[in-house]
N, C-alpha and C positions, 0 to 999 in steps of 0.2 A: 300192725293190722288192727285197727279197731273196726269190727264189722259194723256197718251202718254209720260209723263215725269217721272212718279213715278217708282222708282226701284221696281221690282215687288212690352202685349204678355205674351204670357204666355202659360201655358200648356193647357190642354184640360179640366181643372176643371170647373164646373159650378159655376158662381158667385152667391152670395146670393142676395136677393131682398132688395131694400131700398124703402122708401115711396114716392120718387119723381115721377112725372107723366106727362101726356099730356092731351089734351082736349078730348072730346067725339069722338068716332070713326066715320068716314065717311062711305059712302056706299061701299060695297064690289066691288073691281074693276072687270071689265069685259074684256075679251080678247079672243084670239083664242083658248086658252087652257081651256077645260071645264071638268076637272076631277070632278066626282060627289061627292058633299058633303054628309056626313052621318049625319043623324039626331041625332044619339046617342052621337056624339062628343060634349064635353063641352068646350066652349071657355074659355080662361084665364080670370081672373078678370080684368075688365076694370080699367084703371088708374083713381083715383079720380081726380076731377077737382081742380087744385091748387088755393089757394087764391091769389089775385093780389099782387104782390110785389110792395111796394111803389116806387121802382126804375123804375118800368115799365112806370111811367109817363115820364121818360126821352126819351122813344122811340119817342114821338111826338116832341121832341126838337132837334133831330139829324139834324145837318146841312148837306145839300145835295149839290153836285156839278153837276149842270145841270141836276137835277132830279135823280142822281145816288148816292148811298151810297157805300163807299168802305169797303170791308171786306176781309176775308181770310178763309182758311181752313187748318187744320193740323191733323195729325194722328201719327201712329207708327214711320214713318221716323224722326219725330221731337223728339222722345224719346231719352234719353241719349244713347250713342253708346253701342251696344252689347246686347240689350234686344230683346225678341221675339223669335219666332220659327226659326229654322236654315235657312229656305228658305227666311225669311223676317227679318233679323237682322236690328235693328234700327241703324241710323248713325248720330244722333244729328244734323239734318238739321235745318236751321234757323227758328226761331219762327216767327209768324206774325209781320208785320210792325206796328209801333206805331200808324199809322194813321187809322188802321182798326177799324171799329165801331162794327163789329160782327165777330164771328169765328164759322165755322161749324166744329165740332170735329168728327173724325172718330172713330167708335166703334170696328173695327176689325183689326187684324194683318195680313192683306191680305185676306185669304179665310174665309168663314164662320166657326163658332164654335171655333175660336181663337180670344180672345179679344185683343184690343190695350193694350200693356203691361204697359203703363203709363197713362191710361185714367183718373184716379182720379187726378193725378198731373196736367194734362192738363186742366181739369175742374177747379181745384183750381186756375190755372194761369189766366183763363178767368174771374173767379169770383173776384179775387183780383183787376182786372182792371175794374170791373163793366161794362163789355162789354155785348152786346147781343150774344146769343149762339144758335146754332142749332146742329143737329147730322146727320151723314150719315153712312151707312154701306155697305160694299162690299157684293154683292151676288155672290155665286160661286157654281159650280156643285159639289154635294156631292160624296165622295167615297163610294164604295159598303158597307163598314161596317156602315157608317152613315145611308144609306138607309135601311139597315137591322134593325138598332136600332130605327129609327124614322118613317119608312114608314107606320106603322099602327097608328101612334100617331098624330092625327090631324082631321080636319073637312072633309077630302076627303076620297074617297073609296080606301083604301090601297091595295085592291086586284088587282088593275090595276097598270101598270107601271107608268102611268102619275099621278095617285092618290098618289102612294108611293113617287114619286119625289116632288109633291106639298106639301105633309105632311112634308117632310124633309126640304123643303124651309120654311115652316111655323115654324118649330122648330128652324131653323137658326134665324129667326126674334125674337122669344121668348128668345133665348139665348142672343141676343144683347140687348133686352129690360132689361133683368136682369143685364147685364153688366152696362148699362146706369144708371139704378136706383141705383145700388150699388155705383156708382161713384158720385151720387148726381147731375146728369145731367137732367135738365128739358127742354123740347122742345115741341112746338106744332106740329112739322113736323119731320119725319125721311125720309131722302133722300136715295133711293135704288140705289146704284152704280152698273151699269151694263156695264161691259167692259171685255176684256180678262184679266185673272189673271195669270201672269207668274208663272210657276211651278204648277199651279192648273187649268189646261185647262178645258174649257167648252167642252161638248160633240159635236159631229158632227151633232147631231139631234137637230135642233132648236126648235121643238115642245117639246122635253124633257127639254131643257133649259128653255123654256117659262113656263113650269109647275113649275119649281123651283122658278122662279121670281114671278109668280102669287101667289104661296103659301106664299112666303116671304111677299109680299104686303098685303095679307090678315092677316098674323100674326101680323104685326104692327097695322093694323086697328082694329083687334079684341082686341088688348091690349090698344086701346084708342088713337092712334096717327093718324094724317093725314099723307099721304105719297106723295112724289114726286120722280122723277127719275133723275139721273145724268148719262149723256152719250153724244154721238154724234149720228146723224142719221145713219152713216155708221157702227159704232160699235154696236149700238143697233140691227140693222138689221142682222149683222153678228152673233150675239149671239142668239137672240130670234125671228128673222124673223119679221113677220107683227103683232106681239102682240101689242095691243093697250089698255092701261089702262086708257088713257084720263086724267092723273093726271098732276100736275104742273111739269115744267122742269127746271133743272139746266144744262146749256149747256156749254160744254168745248171747248176751242179753242187752247189748247196746248201751246207750246212755241212761242207765237205770241205777242200780244199787247193788251192794253186796248181798242183801237179802234176796233180790231178784235173781242174781247170779247163782246163789245157793239153790233156789227153787228149780233152776234149770237141770240140776242133777237128778230130778225126779223122772219117772217113767213117762210123764206127759210130754216130755221134750225130746223123746228119742228121734234121732235124725235118720239113721239107716240101719238100726238094729244092733248097735254096739253098746258097750257099757259106758257110763258117764265117768270121766276122769277129771275134767276141769270145767269150771264155770267162769265166764269172763264178763266184766262190765267196764264202762268207761267213767272215770272220775277225774275232774280237774285236768283234762286233756291227756290223761294217762290210761293205758290199758292195764286193768287190774285183774288178777285171777285168784281163784281159790280152788283147792283140791276138793273133790267130791268125797262123800263118806267112804271110808275104808282105804282110800288111796294113800293116806299118810303112813300107813303101816309098811309100805314098800315103795318109797319114793325112788329108789335106785332102779326100779323097773321102768321109770318114765324119764328120769333125768340123769345126766352125768354130773358128778361132783368135781368141780375144779378145786 
């Protein structure tokens, strides 16, 4: 995902579950979208708490540069060329730089309900290098057939338009959780990527878009993961308006520099009222990331150590 730089896999099959997991769920996010939950809905089983990996002790030993830890992110564009859905064919873009200490791996092939076509291979790549790892997933506006399929399936009142959209967002999240677990990816946090999705446009109704994002956020939390958001203030507002989840933020700076990415950690770049955790920029066709001030003191809160 390089925001503003990303060129806009697999089929539509549902991936199978695997036993990897995240930590206990946090509180349900709040925002301007309030589709009514239904009492009869049964949330998915929460992810069991993982045992501590002995390599997690390495998290406290990571060397930092002026309080920053360098990392990367990657997804379907880094898959071998020609994989994925027709609108989002992979192109074999460069893998993360050797200096990266963590990698945030994308779960989707662009829009929701389409998995990263080489997710398991990318997880293996990170594991082989014993890096820290996280996960992110693009949220997208669902087509009519998806709303018809999933609109009644979730914790919201599917008899309303916003409730049906929120349930469909909820199912996007659960689809991605199944993909993640099947690939053996463990993470304490899933970052919800909210930005325009080329070839899969958001609607012109920001309240409707916000319902999808709110539903996705709840889906990850009900599955046992903390959430954060990836975006910029401008793009967030353009998609979901004044929705405020108050969750941690991963802030994009596009094709700029490490200095600019560092500046995004400041209060001037708040997206939806949450703390700054990561700043991202694009350099030499790679997505580069740095931790924001104070984050390096507890990297295990944000990453799993392979």
